[in-house]
C-alpha positions in Angstrom: 21.4 22.3 -10.3 22.2 18.7 -11.1 23.3 16.9 -14.3 21.5 13.9 -15.9 23.3 11.0 -17.6 23.6 13.1 -20.7 25.3 16.0 -18.9 22.3 18.2 -19.2 21.3 20.3 -16.1 18.0 19.9 -14.3 16.2 20.9 -11.1 16.1 17.9 -8.7 13.2 19.5 -6.9 11.1 19.5 -10.1 11.8 15.9 -10.7 10.9 15.0 -7.1 7.7 17.0 -7.3 6.6 15.3 -10.6 7.5 11.8 -9.3 5.8 12.2 -5.9 2.6 13.8 -7.2 2.0 11.2 -10.0 2.8 8.3 -7.6 0.6 9.9 -4.9 -2.3 9.9 -7.4 -1.8 6.2 -8.1 -1.5 5.5 -4.4 -4.9 7.1 -3.7 -6.5 4.5 -5.9 -5.4 1.6 -3.6 -8.1 2.3 -1.0 -10.8 4.6 -2.4 -12.9 1.7 -3.7 -13.5 0.3 -0.2 -15.9 3.2 0.7 -17.4 3.2 -2.8 -18.6 -0.5 -2.8 -22.3 0.3 -2.1 -22.3 2.9 -4.9 -20.6 0.5 -7.4 -23.1 -2.3 -6.5 -26.0 0.0 -7.2 -24.6 1.6 -10.3 -23.6 -1.7 -12.0 -26.3 -3.9 -10.4 -23.7 -6.3 -9.1 -23.1 -8.3 -5.8 -20.7 -7.3 -3.1 -18.3 -10.0 -4.0 -18.2 -8.8 -7.6 -17.7 -5.2 -6.5 -14.8 -6.3 -4.3 -12.9 -7.2 -7.6 -12.2 -3.5 -8.0 -9.9 -3.7 -5.0 -8.8 -7.3 -5.3 -7.6 -7.0 -8.9 -5.8 -3.7 -8.2 -3.8 -5.2 -5.3 -3.2 -8.4 -7.3 -1.8 -6.7 -10.4 0.0 -4.1 -8.3 2.0 -6.7 -6.4 2.7 -8.9 -9.5 4.4 -6.2 -11.5 6.7 -4.9 -8.8 9.6 -7.1 -9.8 9.5 -5.5 -13.3 10.6 -2.1 -11.9 14.3 -2.8 -11.7 14.5 -4.3 -15.2 12.6 -1.4 -16.8 14.5 1.3 -14.9 17.8 -0.2 -16.0 16.8 -0.8 -19.6 14.8 2.3 -20.6 15.5 6.1 -20.2 13.9 7.6 -17.1 12.0 10.3 -18.9 10.4 8.0 -21.5 9.7 5.3 -18.9 8.0 7.9 -16.6 6.0 9.3 -19.5 4.8 5.8 -20.5 3.8 4.9 -16.9 2.0 8.2 -16.4 0.1 7.7 -19.7 -0.8 4.1 -18.7 -2.0 5.3 -15.3 -4.0 8.1 -16.8 -5.5 5.7 -19.4 -6.6 3.3 -16.6 -8.2 6.1 -14.6 -10.1 7.5 -17.6 -11.4 4.0 -18.6 -12.8 3.4 -15.1 -14.2 6.9 -15.0 -15.9 6.7 -18.3 -17.3 3.1 -18.0 -21.1 3.0 -18.6 -23.1 2.0 -15.5 -24.3 -1.4 -16.8 -23.7 -4.9 -15.5 -22.3 -6.0 -18.9 -19.7 -3.2 -18.8 -18.2 -4.1 -15.4 -15.3 -5.8 -17.1 -14.3 -2.5 -18.7 -14.2 -0.9 -15.3 -11.9 -3.6 -14.1 -9.7 -3.2 -17.2 -9.1 0.4 -16.1 -8.3 -0.7 -12.6 -5.8 -3.3 -13.9 -4.0 -0.7 -16.1 -3.8 1.8 -13.2 -2.5 -0.9 -10.9 0.2 -2.0 -13.4 1.4 1.5 -13.7 1.4 2.2 -9.9 3.2 -1.1 -9.1 6.2 0.0 -11.2 6.0 3.7 -10.2 6.4 3.2 -6.5 9.8 1.5 -6.5 10.8 3.7 -9.4 10.1 6.8 -7.3 12.4 5.5 -4.5 15.1 4.7 -7.0 15.0 8.2 -8.5 15.2 9.8 -5.0 18.1 7.6 -4.0 19.9 8.6 -7.2 19.3 12.4 -7.5 20.0 13.4 -3.9 23.1 13.0 -1.8 22.7 10.9 1.4 21.8 13.8 3.8 19.3 15.3 1.4 18.0 11.9 0.4 16.7 11.3 3.9 14.4 14.3 3.8 13.3 13.6 0.2 12.6 10.0 1.1 10.6 11.2 4.1 8.4 13.1 1.7 7.8 9.9 -0.2 6.0 8.8 3.0 3.2 11.0 1.8 2.8 8.4 -1.0 3.4 5.2 1.0 1.4 6.1 4.1 -0.7 9.3 3.7 -2.4 8.6 0.3 -3.9 5.2 1.3 -5.1 6.7 4.5 -6.7 9.7 2.6 -8.3 7.4 -0.1 -11.4 6.3 1.9 -11.8 9.9 3.3 -11.8 11.4 -0.2 -14.3 8.8 -1.6 -16.5 9.1 1.6 -16.6 12.9 1.2 -17.5 12.8 -2.5 -20.2 10.1 -2.0 -21.7 11.8 1.1 -23.5 14.6 -0.9 -23.1 17.1 -3.8 -20.4 19.7 -3.3 -19.2 23.1 -4.6 -15.4 23.4 -4.6 -13.7 26.6 -5.9 -16.8 27.4 -7.9 -16.9 23.9 -9.4 -19.9 21.5 -8.9 -18.9 18.0 -7.8 -21.8 15.6 -7.7 -21.8 12.6 -5.4 -21.4 10.2 -8.3 -18.8 7.4 -7.9 -17.1 8.6 -11.1 -15.9 11.7 -9.3 -13.7 9.6 -7.0 -11.4 9.3 -10.1 -11.5 13.1 -10.8 -8.7 14.3 -8.5 -6.2 11.5 -9.5 -7.0 12.2 -13.2 -6.3 15.9 -12.8 -3.1 15.3 -10.9 -1.7 12.7 -13.3 -2.6 14.8 -16.4 -0.8 17.8 -15.0 2.3 15.8 -14.1 2.3 14.1 -17.5 2.4 17.6 -19.2 5.0 18.9 -16.7 7.2 15.7 -17.2 7.5 16.4 -20.9 9.5 19.5 -20.1 11.1 18.8 -16.7 11.6 15.0 -16.3 15.2 14.0 -17.2 17.1 10.8 -17.7 18.5 10.6 -14.2 19.0 6.8 -13.9 21.9 5.2 -15.7 20.9 2.7 -18.4 22.7 -0.4 -19.7 22.0 -3.2 -22.0 19.9 -5.9 -20.3 19.2 -9.3 -21.8 15.6 -10.0 -22.8 15.0 -12.6 -20.2 11.4 -13.7 -21.0 11.8 -16.8 -18.8 12.5 -14.7 -15.7 9.7 -12.3 -16.7 7.2 -15.1 -17.0 8.3 -16.8 -13.7 8.0 -13.5 -11.9 4.6 -12.5 -13.3 2.9 -15.9 -13.0 4.6 -16.8 -9.7 3.8 -13.6 -7.8 0.3 -13.4 -9.4 -0.5 -16.9 -8.3 0.7 -16.4 -4.8 -1.1 -13.1 -4.4 -4.3 -14.6 -5.9 -4.2 -17.5 -3.4 -3.7 -15.1 -0.5 -6.5 -12.8 -1.8 -9.0 -15.7 -1.9 -8.4 -16.6 1.7 -10.8 -13.9 2.8 -13.8 -15.5 1.1 -13.1 -19.3 1.1 -10.6 -19.9 3.9 -7.0 -21.2 4.0 -7.7 -24.8 3.1 -9.7 -24.4 -0.1 -7.8 -26.4 -2.7 -8.7 -24.8 -6.1 -8.9 -21.2 -4.9 -6.1 -20.9 -2.3 -3.8 -23.9 -2.0 -3.3 -24.6 -5.7 -2.4 -21.0 -6.8 -0.5 -20.5 -3.5 1.7 -23.5 -3.8 2.2 -23.1 -7.6 3.1 -19.5 -6.9 5.6 -20.4 -4.2 7.2 -23.0 -6.4 7.6 -20.6 -9.4 9.0 -17.9 -7.1 11.6 -20.5 -5.8 12.5 -21.3 -9.4 12.7 -17.6 -10.2 15.1 -16.9 -7.2 17.3 -19.9 -8.2 17.5 -18.6 -11.7 18.5 -15.1 -10.6 21.3 -16.5 -8.5 22.7 -18.2 -11.5 22.5 -15.4 -14.0 25.4 -13.0 -14.6 23.0 -10.1 -15.2 19.9 -11.0 -13.1 16.4 -9.8 -13.9 16.1 -8.9 -10.2 19.2 -9.1 -8.0 17.9 -11.1 -5.1 21.4 -11.2 -3.6 20.5 -7.9 -1.9 18.8 -10.0 0.8 22.2 -11.5 1.7 23.2 -8.0 3.1 22.1 -7.8 6.7 22.1 -4.0 6.6 19.4 -4.2 3.9 17.4 -7.2 5.1 17.0 -6.2 8.7 15.3 -2.8 7.9 13.3 -4.4 5.1 12.0 -7.0 7.6 11.0 -4.2 9.9 9.2 -2.3 7.1 7.2 -5.5 6.5 6.3 -5.7 10.2 5.2 -2.1 10.1 2.9 -2.8 7.2 1.5 -5.9 8.8 0.9 -4.0 12.1 -0.7 -1.1 10.2 -3.1 -3.4 8.4 -3.8 -5.2 11.6 -6.0 -2.2 12.6 -6.6 -0.2 9.5 -8.3 -3.0 7.6 -10.9 -3.6 10.3 -11.3 -0.2 11.9 -13.6 1.4 9.3 -15.9 -1.6 9.5 -15.9 -1.4 13.3 -16.7 2.3 13.2 -19.6 1.8 10.7 -21.1 -1.5 11.8 -20.6 -1.3 15.6 -20.5 2.5 16.4 -23.0 3.3 13.6 -21.0 6.0 11.9 -21.4 6.8 8.2 -18.5 6.1 5.8 -17.7 9.8 5.7 -17.9 10.1 9.6 -15.6 7.1 10.0 -13.2 8.8 7.5 -13.3 12.0 9.6 -12.5 10.0 12.7 -9.3 8.7 11.0 -8.4 12.0 9.3 -6.4 13.4 12.3 -4.1 10.4 12.3 -3.6 10.6 8.5 -2.7 14.3 8.8 -0.2 13.6 11.6 1.4 10.9 9.4 1.5 13.3 6.4 3.1 16.0 8.5 5.7 13.8 10.2 6.8 11.8 7.2 9.2 14.6 6.0 10.3 15.3 9.5 11.3 11.6 9.9 13.9 12.1 7.2 15.4 15.0 9.1 15.4 13.0 12.4 17.1 10.1 10.6 20.1 12.3 9.9 20.1 13.5 13.5 19.5 10.4 15.7 19.9 7.4 13.4 17.5 4.7 12.4 17.8 2.6 15.6 16.5 5.2 18.0 13.8 6.2 15.6 12.8 2.6 15.1 12.7 1.9 18.9 10.7 5.0 19.6 8.3 4.6 16.7 7.6 0.9 17.4 7.0 1.8 21.1 4.4 4.4 20.0 2.9 1.9 17.6 2.7 -0.8 20.4 1.2 1.7 22.9 -1.3 2.9 20.2 -2.4 -0.6 19.3 -2.8 -2.0 22.8 -6.1 -0.2 23.6 -7.7 -1.6 20.5 -7.5 -5.1 22.1 -10.0 -3.8 24.7 -12.5 -1.8 22.7 -16.2 -2.3 23.3 -19.4 -1.3 21.4 -19.5 1.8 23.5 -15.9 3.0 23.0 -15.9 6.7 22.2 -15.1 7.6 18.6 -12.9 10.5 20.0 -10.8 8.0 21.9 -10.5 5.9 18.7 -9.3 9.0 16.9 -6.6 9.7 19.5 -5.1 6.2 19.8 -5.3 5.8 16.0 -3.3 9.0 15.6 -0.7 7.7 18.1 -0.3 4.6 15.9 0.2 6.6 12.8 2.7 8.9 14.4 4.8 5.8 15.3 4.4 4.5 11.7 5.4 7.8 10.3 8.6 7.9 12.4 9.8 4.5 11.2 8.4 3.7 7.7 10.7 5.9 5.6 13.8 5.9 7.9 13.8 2.1 7.6 13.5 2.4 3.9 16.3 4.9 3.7 18.5 2.6 5.9 17.8 -0.3 3.6 18.6 1.8 0.5 21.9 3.1 2.0 23.2 -0.4 2.3 24.1 -0.3 -1.4 25.7 2.2 -3.9 23.5 4.1 -6.3 24.2 1.6 -9.0 22.1 -1.0 -7.0 19.3 1.5 -6.1 16.8 0.0 -8.6 17.2 -3.6 -7.4 17.2 -2.6 -3.7 14.1 -0.5 -4.1 12.3 -3.2 -6.1 13.2 -5.9 -3.5 12.1 -3.6 -0.6 8.8 -2.9 -2.3 8.3 -6.5 -3.2 8.8 -7.6 0.4 6.4 -4.9 1.6 3.7 -5.9 -0.9 3.9 -9.6 0.1 3.8 -8.7 3.8 0.7 -6.6 3.3 -1.0 -9.4 1.3 -0.1 -12.0 4.0 -1.5 -9.7 6.7 -4.7 -9.1 4.9 -5.2 -12.8 4.2 -4.4 -13.7 7.8 -6.6 -11.1 9.4 -9.5 -11.7 7.1 -9.6 -15.4 7.6 -9.0 -15.4 11.4 -11.5 -12.6 12.0 -14.2 -14.4 9.9 -13.5 -17.7 11.6 -13.8 -16.1 15.1 -17.1 -14.3 14.1 -18.5 -17.6 12.7 -17.6 -19.6 15.8 -19.3 -17.1 18.1 -22.4 -16.4 16.0 -25.7 -17.6 17.5 -27.9 -20.1 15.8 -30.6 -19.0 13.3 -33.3 -20.5 15.6 -32.5 -17.9 18.3 -33.3 -15.1 15.8 -36.9 -16.4 15.8 -37.3 -17.3 19.5 -35.4 -14.3 21.0 -34.5 -11.6 18.6 -32.9 -9.3 21.2 -30.7 -12.1 22.5 -29.7 -12.9 18.9 -28.8 -9.3 18.2 -26.7 -9.2 21.4 -24.8 -12.3 20.6 -24.2 -11.2 17.0 -22.7 -8.0 18.3 -20.6 -10.0 20.7 -19.4 -12.3 17.9 -18.4 -9.3 15.8 -16.5 -7.7 18.7 -14.6 -10.9 19.3 -13.5 -11.0 15.7 -12.4 -7.3 15.8 -10.5 -7.8 19.0 -8.6 -10.8 17.6 -7.7 -8.8 14.5 -6.4 -5.9 16.6 -4.5 -8.3 18.8 -2.7 -9.7 15.8 -1.7 -6.2 14.8 -0.4 -5.7 18.3 1.7 -8.9 18.0 3.3 -7.5 14.8 4.1 -4.3 16.6 5.7 -6.0 19.6 7.8 -8.3 17.3 8.9 -5.2 15.4 10.0 -3.6 18.6 12.1 -6.6 19.5 13.7 -6.8 16.1 14.5 -3.1 16.2 17.0 -3.7 19.0 19.1 -5.6 16.4 19.7 -2.4 14.4 23.1 -0.8 14.7 23.3 2.5 16.7 24.1 5.7 14.8 27.9 5.8 14.1 28.4 2.1 14.2 29.7 0.3 11.1 
């Protein structure tokens, strides 16, 4: 039994269960829409680019609100903050679930996505802050390893869950589940609703609070700056890097506002977000490696489902099953990685994990239109094993660089860097892959004169784009392996 800030006893395991489950439900919503695009297009009678807003706006809002987490965790009691965020997440899920299937109501579906994203963007760093506070260092490693289920497993399971639901009608435990897109939201809704009820009785005020100035200037700089930067990066996939109104303008404005935001935080006695955490090498080095892990992960994960469906001809559900083994390995090893962190230290784990990640990524640079789906499943699983072994140990190492009183700021900064790294990776890979495909595409005239040759060259163009994307992911893994040598061995101070 532990004591909260009011001296009342509570079960740390219950708090961990509630926090992990609610955040897991929010994390599922990051990736489920990718498989549901055709169903949304048909239901709302919208174009593909419009349907993509379901994912674009979620990632945009999710990243923009991350800096708020430290401020809110410091200012408001943990229980009431958690209840408010769970309620906001549930409201967003219910709005999207209940939106009428009509073109004029698409905006309402997006409102639900935005609310869910805002809640999840704050919940993820809050979860890590709670874990770092309620568990001693040795127990925290295993508990933080469990949070890998949220960071890594949930996004991997998202497309599989939506693909399974959309494949056909199902009976599960005596309940009928139709193949409607609405039922994609059903599991997260049930999970969040149950955790909201449980939190009323079991969630406690575990994070210390203090008076924090109402710094609306920092709040505005943070929200507008990060939103503008992420918006510019998001638009790269559709209009390229050099589009002035859609990419350069919001990107440059965002960077300038973020610079002003950072300068302001360095001057404040009580900063909105303590960016000085990045001056600590013991925090910054693991955080940089976390960013590289995310970028290497996206280097393959973003393009692989498209390759499996467009090149190998698998259905969305079949492609999800191909990747399921790797996701399960990652889910099983995430808690183990916390135990290994205590035994061997972060440096050995990072070197071994990045080595597996590199070895698992290398074959993707040489895949062909006839590569076996079974081979893809094996090397993909190898990659995720490597990611599982390094993701949370690196996060634990970064959090251990500061006392518990700094946990909220350290967790927020770590998640902010991770989100920006993922956004940069998505923008880079999308633009480079699209450019490579466009450069290798045959002329439209060939489609008329020699359809077979046109089809062959189109396939070759797509493969060239995929290979480049996978090679970029390999570069991130190799760079991470090099940077991992800079970590201190276990026992060094």
